TORPAVEX-136478 format. One record per residue (C-alpha): residue in one letter; y negated, x, z negated. Coordinates in pm, 1 decimal, m for minus. Example, Ala and Ser with C-alpha at 12.3 -4.5 7.8 and 13.67 -1.06 7.14 Angstrom:
<atoms>
<atom residu="a" py="450.0" px="1230.0" pz="m780.0"/>
<atom residu="s" py="106.0" px="1367.0" pz="m714.0"/>
</atoms>
This chain:
<atoms>
<atom residu="m" py="m375.9" px="m908.4" pz="m2043.2"/>
<atom residu="p" py="m145.2" px="m1016.8" pz="m1751.4"/>
<atom residu="t" py="m380.6" px="m1277.3" pz="m1535.8"/>
<atom residu="p" py="m127.3" px="m1580.5" pz="m1484.2"/>
<atom residu="s" py="38.2" px="m1662.9" pz="m1129.1"/>
<atom residu="p" py="m65.3" px="m1888.5" pz="m938.7"/>
<atom residu="s" py="181.5" px="m2157.4" pz="m800.7"/>
<atom residu="p" py="244.5" px="m2145.7" pz="m399.8"/>
<atom residu="g" py="m12.7" px="m2369.1" pz="m285.5"/>
<atom residu="a" py="m281.3" px="m2202.8" pz="m585.0"/>
<atom residu="a" py="m559.5" px="m2073.9" pz="m296.9"/>
<atom residu="g" py="m468.1" px="m2354.4" pz="m69.7"/>
<atom residu="a" py="m307.9" px="m2335.9" pz="301.7"/>
<atom residu="w" py="m598.4" px="m2286.2" pz="420.9"/>
<atom residu="g" py="m740.8" px="m2012.8" pz="199.6"/>
<atom residu="v" py="m410.9" px="m1859.9" pz="270.9"/>
<atom residu="l" py="m431.7" px="m1907.4" pz="608.7"/>
<atom residu="l" py="m766.4" px="m1741.5" pz="587.9"/>
<atom residu="l" py="m673.8" px="m1426.8" pz="443.4"/>
<atom residu="v" py="m406.8" px="m1346.8" pz="702.3"/>
<atom residu="v" py="m598.1" px="m1376.3" pz="971.2"/>
<atom residu="l" py="m834.6" px="m1180.6" pz="790.4"/>
<atom residu="t" py="m536.3" px="m910.8" pz="726.4"/>
<atom residu="a" py="m334.8" px="m950.0" pz="1067.8"/>
<atom residu="v" py="m668.0" px="m931.3" pz="1304.1"/>
<atom residu="p" py="m836.9" px="m626.1" pz="1196.9"/>
<atom residu="v" py="m455.7" px="m471.3" pz="1218.8"/>
<atom residu="l" py="m411.8" px="m586.7" pz="1547.4"/>
<atom residu="l" py="m741.9" px="m492.0" pz="1679.1"/>
<atom residu="a" py="m824.1" px="m99.0" pz="1491.9"/>
<atom residu="t" py="m471.3" px="39.3" pz="1506.5"/>
<atom residu="r" py="m483.7" px="194.3" pz="1862.3"/>
<atom residu="p" py="m815.3" px="281.9" pz="1899.0"/>
<atom residu="l" py="m775.1" px="449.3" pz="1545.7"/>
<atom residu="l" py="m479.7" px="656.5" pz="1587.8"/>
<atom residu="r" py="m628.7" px="765.2" pz="1944.6"/>
<atom residu="r" py="m903.4" px="914.5" pz="1743.8"/>
<atom residu="l" py="m722.2" px="1100.7" pz="1459.8"/>
<atom residu="p" py="m756.8" px="1457.1" pz="1409.0"/>
<atom residu="e" py="m436.5" px="1635.6" pz="1407.0"/>
<atom residu="p" py="m332.3" px="1855.7" pz="1119.2"/>
<atom residu="a" py="m433.7" px="2229.1" pz="1175.3"/>
<atom residu="e" py="m47.2" px="2317.0" pz="1092.3"/>
<atom residu="p" py="160.3" px="1954.0" pz="1292.0"/>
<atom residu="d" py="510.1" px="2117.1" pz="1252.1"/>
<atom residu="g" py="635.8" px="1923.4" pz="1529.0"/>
<atom residu="k" py="502.4" px="1604.2" pz="1396.1"/>
<atom residu="t" py="478.1" px="1336.5" pz="1642.2"/>
<atom residu="a" py="111.1" px="1326.6" pz="1734.8"/>
<atom residu="y" py="m153.5" px="1027.3" pz="1615.9"/>
<atom residu="r" py="m204.6" px="894.8" pz="1972.9"/>
<atom residu="d" py="195.7" px="899.5" pz="2074.1"/>
<atom residu="l" py="191.2" px="619.2" pz="1793.8"/>
<atom residu="a" py="m74.7" px="383.9" pz="2002.3"/>
<atom residu="t" py="211.9" px="199.2" pz="2137.4"/>
<atom residu="r" py="270.9" px="m176.2" pz="2166.3"/>
<atom residu="r" py="522.5" px="m161.7" pz="1973.8"/>
<atom residu="f" py="363.6" px="65.8" pz="1658.1"/>
<atom residu="v" py="84.0" px="m241.5" pz="1648.4"/>
<atom residu="a" py="321.0" px="m490.6" pz="1708.8"/>
<atom residu="s" py="555.4" px="m397.7" pz="1395.7"/>
<atom residu="c" py="206.0" px="m342.0" pz="1204.8"/>
<atom residu="t" py="52.8" px="m657.6" pz="1253.4"/>
<atom residu="t" py="316.9" px="m835.9" pz="1197.4"/>
<atom residu="l" py="385.8" px="m671.1" pz="859.0"/>
<atom residu="a" py="34.3" px="m711.5" pz="788.4"/>
<atom residu="a" py="63.1" px="m1093.1" pz="809.7"/>
<atom residu="a" py="375.6" px="m1139.1" pz="615.9"/>
<atom residu="a" py="208.6" px="m900.0" pz="369.4"/>
<atom residu="a" py="m76.0" px="m1156.6" pz="345.8"/>
<atom residu="v" py="123.4" px="m1442.8" pz="340.7"/>
<atom residu="l" py="282.1" px="m1312.5" pz="m0.3"/>
<atom residu="v" py="m1.2" px="m1183.3" pz="m147.7"/>
<atom residu="g" py="m178.5" px="m1522.4" pz="m96.3"/>
<atom residu="l" py="138.1" px="m1720.1" pz="m210.8"/>
<atom residu="t" py="204.8" px="m1474.9" pz="m545.9"/>
<atom residu="v" py="m141.8" px="m1334.9" pz="m626.0"/>
<atom residu="p" py="m459.6" px="m1515.0" pz="m809.0"/>
<atom residu="p" py="m728.7" px="m1496.9" pz="m532.7"/>
<atom residu="a" py="m959.1" px="m1291.6" pz="m765.2"/>
<atom residu="v" py="m774.9" px="m999.1" pz="m694.0"/>
<atom residu="w" py="m680.4" px="m1077.0" pz="m292.3"/>
<atom residu="p" py="m946.4" px="m819.3" pz="m201.6"/>
<atom residu="s" py="m766.6" px="m514.7" pz="m383.9"/>
<atom residu="w" py="m449.0" px="m611.9" pz="m277.8"/>
<atom residu="w" py="m573.1" px="m697.3" pz="137.6"/>
<atom residu="v" py="m635.5" px="m313.3" pz="127.0"/>
<atom residu="l" py="m274.7" px="m286.7" pz="64.6"/>
<atom residu="a" py="m163.0" px="m514.7" pz="395.2"/>
<atom residu="a" py="m406.9" px="m374.3" pz="624.8"/>
<atom residu="p" py="m525.4" px="m2.3" pz="619.2"/>
<atom residu="a" py="m271.1" px="139.1" pz="378.6"/>
<atom residu="l" py="m10.9" px="m76.6" pz="561.1"/>
<atom residu="v" py="m117.1" px="110.9" pz="897.1"/>
<atom residu="l" py="m157.7" px="480.3" pz="683.1"/>
<atom residu="v" py="199.8" px="407.9" pz="541.7"/>
<atom residu="a" py="306.0" px="301.0" pz="872.7"/>
<atom residu="v" py="217.6" px="637.0" pz="992.3"/>
<atom residu="d" py="361.4" px="809.2" pz="741.4"/>
<atom residu="a" py="694.8" px="636.7" pz="829.1"/>
<atom residu="r" py="645.0" px="764.5" pz="1176.4"/>
<atom residu="t" py="514.6" px="1170.3" pz="1135.5"/>
<atom residu="t" py="560.3" px="1207.3" pz="761.9"/>
<atom residu="w" py="239.6" px="1286.4" pz="719.3"/>
<atom residu="l" py="m57.9" px="1138.8" pz="560.1"/>
<atom residu="p" py="m373.7" px="1178.4" pz="732.1"/>
<atom residu="l" py="m690.9" px="1251.6" pz="524.4"/>
<atom residu="p" py="m981.3" px="1085.0" pz="740.3"/>
<atom residu="l" py="m739.6" px="733.0" pz="686.7"/>
<atom residu="t" py="m673.3" px="824.2" pz="319.1"/>
<atom residu="r" py="m1057.6" px="850.5" pz="284.6"/>
<atom residu="a" py="m1124.1" px="493.2" pz="465.6"/>
<atom residu="v" py="m813.6" px="323.8" pz="262.6"/>
<atom residu="w" py="m1004.0" px="473.3" pz="m29.9"/>
<atom residu="a" py="m1371.6" px="314.6" pz="52.4"/>
<atom residu="a" py="m1149.5" px="43.0" pz="101.2"/>
<atom residu="a" py="m1014.2" px="21.0" pz="m200.2"/>
<atom residu="a" py="m1316.8" px="72.4" pz="m446.1"/>
<atom residu="g" py="m1563.6" px="m185.9" pz="m212.9"/>
<atom residu="a" py="m1282.1" px="m443.3" pz="m302.8"/>
<atom residu="g" py="m1283.1" px="m349.0" pz="m707.5"/>
<atom residu="a" py="m1602.5" px="m397.2" pz="m691.0"/>
<atom residu="l" py="m1537.9" px="m749.9" pz="m577.3"/>
<atom residu="v" py="m1225.0" px="m821.5" pz="m789.6"/>
<atom residu="g" py="m1507.0" px="m685.8" pz="m1028.4"/>
<atom residu="v" py="m1749.4" px="m990.2" pz="m929.6"/>
<atom residu="l" py="m1465.3" px="m1272.9" pz="m874.5"/>
<atom residu="g" py="m1193.0" px="m1175.3" pz="m1149.8"/>
<atom residu="g" py="m1490.9" px="m1047.5" pz="m1422.1"/>
<atom residu="p" py="m1465.6" px="m732.0" pz="m1659.5"/>
<atom residu="a" py="m1132.2" px="m800.7" pz="m1745.3"/>
<atom residu="a" py="m950.8" px="m753.1" pz="m1402.4"/>
<atom residu="l" py="m1228.2" px="m440.0" pz="m1282.8"/>
<atom residu="g" py="m1112.1" px="m277.3" pz="m1606.4"/>
<atom residu="r" py="m731.9" px="m351.5" pz="m1527.1"/>
<atom residu="a" py="m785.3" px="m231.9" pz="m1156.5"/>
<atom residu="a" py="m896.2" px="105.0" pz="m1274.2"/>
<atom residu="a" py="m691.3" px="183.1" pz="m1574.4"/>
<atom residu="g" py="m379.2" px="128.6" pz="m1305.5"/>
<atom residu="a" py="m577.4" px="334.2" pz="m1043.8"/>
<atom residu="a" py="m604.7" px="624.7" pz="m1321.5"/>
<atom residu="a" py="m271.2" px="584.7" pz="m1431.1"/>
<atom residu="a" py="m78.7" px="576.2" pz="m1125.0"/>
<atom residu="w" py="m256.4" px="898.4" pz="m998.0"/>
<atom residu="l" py="m214.6" px="1083.8" pz="m1310.9"/>
<atom residu="l" py="157.7" px="996.2" pz="m1295.3"/>
<atom residu="y" py="174.3" px="1136.7" pz="m1012.1"/>
<atom residu="l" py="13.8" px="1427.6" pz="m1005.8"/>
<atom residu="l" py="226.6" px="1514.0" pz="m1287.6"/>
<atom residu="l" py="561.9" px="1442.8" pz="m1059.6"/>
<atom residu="w" py="382.0" px="1641.8" pz="m771.2"/>
<atom residu="r" py="381.2" px="1947.8" pz="m1000.5"/>
<atom residu="l" py="711.3" px="1872.0" pz="m1142.9"/>
<atom residu="s" py="872.0" px="1816.3" pz="m851.1"/>
<atom residu="g" py="750.4" px="2245.2" pz="m696.3"/>
<atom residu="r" py="503.5" px="2079.7" pz="m478.5"/>
<atom residu="g" py="819.1" px="1893.8" pz="m312.7"/>
<atom residu="l" py="603.0" px="1562.1" pz="m379.6"/>
<atom residu="g" py="394.6" px="1519.5" pz="m103.9"/>
<atom residu="f" py="26.3" px="1569.0" pz="m223.2"/>
<atom residu="g" py="m90.9" px="1228.1" pz="34.1"/>
<atom residu="d" py="118.1" px="1035.5" pz="m192.5"/>
<atom residu="v" py="m63.1" px="1173.8" pz="m475.2"/>
<atom residu="r" py="m399.3" px="1054.2" pz="m331.9"/>
<atom residu="l" py="m246.6" px="698.6" pz="m241.2"/>
<atom residu="a" py="m87.0" px="620.6" pz="m584.6"/>
<atom residu="p" py="m435.8" px="503.8" pz="m764.3"/>
<atom residu="v" py="m486.9" px="238.5" pz="m486.7"/>
<atom residu="l" py="m153.0" px="73.9" pz="m543.8"/>
<atom residu="g" py="m214.7" px="135.9" pz="m940.0"/>
<atom residu="a" py="m531.2" px="m41.8" pz="m873.3"/>
<atom residu="a" py="m394.8" px="m342.4" pz="m668.3"/>
<atom residu="t" py="m75.1" px="m407.1" pz="m910.3"/>
<atom residu="a" py="m273.5" px="m346.2" pz="m1253.5"/>
<atom residu="a" py="m569.6" px="m576.4" pz="m1092.0"/>
<atom residu="v" py="m298.3" px="m905.6" pz="m1123.6"/>
<atom residu="g" py="m95.0" px="m794.3" pz="m1473.1"/>
<atom residu="w" py="61.8" px="m418.7" pz="m1647.8"/>
<atom residu="s" py="403.9" px="m615.3" pz="m1561.4"/>
<atom residu="t" py="280.7" px="m622.5" pz="m1192.6"/>
<atom residu="l" py="154.3" px="m253.6" pz="m1217.0"/>
<atom residu="v" py="508.3" px="m111.0" pz="m1453.1"/>
<atom residu="s" py="772.1" px="m310.7" pz="m1132.7"/>
<atom residu="g" py="585.3" px="m221.0" pz="m916.1"/>
<atom residu="l" py="586.3" px="115.1" pz="m974.8"/>
<atom residu="l" py="957.9" px="151.4" pz="m1068.7"/>
<atom residu="l" py="1033.4" px="m64.7" pz="m778.7"/>
<atom residu="g" py="905.8" px="193.3" pz="m596.8"/>
<atom residu="s" py="1138.1" px="490.7" pz="m708.5"/>
<atom residu="l" py="1382.9" px="281.3" pz="m703.9"/>
<atom residu="v" py="1305.6" px="204.7" pz="m321.0"/>
<atom residu="g" py="1218.3" px="601.0" pz="m284.6"/>
<atom residu="a" py="1556.3" px="688.0" pz="m413.3"/>
<atom residu="v" py="1771.6" px="477.4" pz="m212.2"/>
<atom residu="a" py="1654.1" px="562.1" pz="105.2"/>
<atom residu="g" py="1671.4" px="956.0" pz="m38.7"/>
<atom residu="v" py="2066.6" px="811.7" pz="m87.5"/>
<atom residu="v" py="2061.5" px="723.5" pz="231.8"/>
<atom residu="l" py="1948.2" px="1011.0" pz="430.6"/>
<atom residu="a" py="2100.7" px="1250.0" pz="260.5"/>
<atom residu="l" py="2447.1" px="1020.1" pz="383.8"/>
<atom residu="r" py="2322.3" px="1027.5" pz="735.4"/>
<atom residu="r" py="2270.3" px="1462.9" pz="658.5"/>
<atom residu="r" py="1932.3" px="1389.7" pz="767.7"/>
<atom residu="p" py="1748.1" px="1711.8" pz="529.9"/>
<atom residu="g" py="1438.9" px="1797.1" pz="463.6"/>
<atom residu="a" py="1109.0" px="1606.8" pz="383.2"/>
<atom residu="f" py="1046.9" px="1240.6" pz="441.5"/>
<atom residu="a" py="859.6" px="983.1" pz="361.8"/>
<atom residu="y" py="797.7" px="867.1" pz="37.3"/>
<atom residu="a" py="442.4" px="647.5" pz="113.9"/>
<atom residu="p" py="675.8" px="393.7" pz="278.7"/>
<atom residu="s" py="868.2" px="315.3" pz="m87.8"/>
<atom residu="m" py="580.8" px="349.7" pz="m268.0"/>
<atom residu="l" py="402.8" px="119.0" pz="m54.8"/>
<atom residu="a" py="738.0" px="m162.6" pz="m32.9"/>
<atom residu="g" py="755.1" px="m140.2" pz="m428.4"/>
<atom residu="a" py="390.8" px="m327.5" pz="m515.8"/>
<atom residu="f" py="495.3" px="m616.6" pz="m290.5"/>
<atom residu="l" py="801.0" px="m635.1" pz="m450.5"/>
<atom residu="a" py="691.2" px="m624.8" pz="m753.7"/>
<atom residu="l" py="531.6" px="m977.7" pz="m638.7"/>
<atom residu="v" py="802.9" px="m1119.7" pz="m530.3"/>
<atom residu="l" py="1034.9" px="m1028.1" pz="m848.7"/>
<atom residu="g" py="714.7" px="m1158.4" pz="m1074.3"/>
<atom residu="a" py="721.6" px="m1508.6" pz="m860.2"/>
<atom residu="l" py="1081.4" px="m1548.7" pz="m906.4"/>
<atom residu="t" py="1077.2" px="m1419.6" pz="m1289.6"/>
<atom residu="g" py="761.6" px="m1656.8" pz="m1321.5"/>
</atoms>
């Protein structure tokens, strides 16, 4: 049973402001030192080095996106499930931004996102009760199984890092409601397909970062839910 969507003022302006601060400030302060310490893969295959991403522009972009994502979450998502969406708006957003620039989802950062998602899930269980926790767990499992199947059917053309990211997105979207989970998965696939077509038209063959499309799908599902009521 989906959790009812709140009105824009449901959590109060101060609550939304607090969420924005708790989302944007960690991204602002932690992104640069994190990138400088991330180990490079054994076979980088000409990728941009993680430490080279630690620029003011990259950090500012991530911080701005995190703040915007937090505003959207604060205005559309019940406060009881904010912890899971904080994970998407802060650590997962940085992870996806790295993928967008390098086509790599670094495993140490992915594991940190998993840990944050596990902690957030426990908070959702406390704040939202067993029903919200059960939906989050089921959504995580469903998204993981779906992307694992796609990974196998695609001849492993889909990166396994995307499979690792899927449960985090599934948990957050399902915590809001089953329709949000389905919308998030479908919209992520749609954004990914459009991105693939655009790159093909620009004659840019080869792998492209799919995780940004997955994350965009989750947040677009919130927009769709707010518009359709």
